[in-house]
N, C-alpha and C positions, 0 to 999 in steps of 0.2 A: 342126327348128331346132337347130343345133349351137352351143352356147355354150362358150367357153373360160373356165375359171376359173383365175385366177392367185393363188398364195399367195406371200407374202414370208416367208422364214424367217431369223431372226437367229441364226446359228450360235453366236454368242458368248453368247447368253442363251436356251439351250434349256430347256424345262421339265424338271423332274427326272423320272427314270424311276419308274414305279410298281413296287411289290414284285413284281407278276406279271411285268412286263417284265424286271426284274433276274433273276428266277428263270429265265425263258425264255432269256435271253442266256447265263446261266451253264451251263444244260443244253446249249445249242448249242456253247459254247466247249469243253466237256468231251467232246463227241461224237467218237469216233475216226473218222478219215478213211474207214476201210473200211465204216463204217455210214452214210455219206452217200449218198443216192439220187440218182444222176446220170442216171436213165433218161429224163428229159425234156430232157436237154441233149445234143445230138450231139457226138461227140468232134471236136476240132479237130486237124488234122494240121499238120506244120511248113510245108507249102507254102501254107497259108492265109495266113501272115504274109509270104510272099515279096514281094507287091506292096502291102503295107499302108502307109498313110501316116498320120501323126499329125496330128490337128486338121483333118481334111479337111472336116468339117461345121461346124466352129466359125467363127462370124461375129460378131466383136465389134460392139457397138452403136456406131454412128458419131455424133459430135456435130459440128455445124457451128460454126466459130469464125473469127475474123479474127486473123491473125497478121502482124506486121510483120517482113519478112525482108529482109536486105541484098540490094540489086539484083544484085550479082555472084553471090551464092549462088543466088538464084532463076534467074538466067540459066544457071548451071551445071546446075541441076536440070532446067530446061526443055530445055536443049541435049542432054540424053540421050534425048530422044524423048517420046512420049506416056506419061502416067502419072506425072507429076512429083509429084502429091499423094500417090499411093500410095508413091512413094519417100520423100517427107518422113515419112509415117507409119512406114515400115519403119525409117528412120534413128532416129526418136524412140523406137520400140518397142525397138530394140536398145540404145539408151542407157538406157532405163527398166529393162530386164531386167538389164543390166550393173550398174546402180546398186542394184537390189534384191538381187542376188547379193552384192555387196560389203558392203552395209549390213544384209543380212538382214531388210529391211523390206518392207512391201507398201503401195503407194499405193492409195488407195480408188478404185474404178472410177468412182464417181459424181462425182469431182472434189473431194470434200470433204477437208479436211485435219484 
C-alpha cells in the first residue's frame, strides 16, 4: 500500500537552524568549486536546452467560481472558439502578473488577503 504524506511548510516562519546545520552550511559555502564532486551528475550540453520549455509540468490548482460577466464580453470570448474559460483565465493571469510586477506584491494563492 502506497501512502502519500503531505507537509505544509510556512516559509515565513521556518524553525531556526541548529549550530550543527549552521556549521555545515558554512563549510559548504566555503568549499572551492574545484572540490565539488560532480561524478553522480551527468554533464549537460548546450543542445539539452534547445527544446526546453518553462513550466511544462506546472499545473495550478483550479477553483470553481461564479462570475458575472457583461454579455458582450462573454459573446466576444465565446466567439473566438472553444476554450473561452481558458482565455478568461489567461487574461486574468496576465493582469495579475502585470499588477504584481508594478506593485512588487504577491497575492496569496489561496485567495486570502
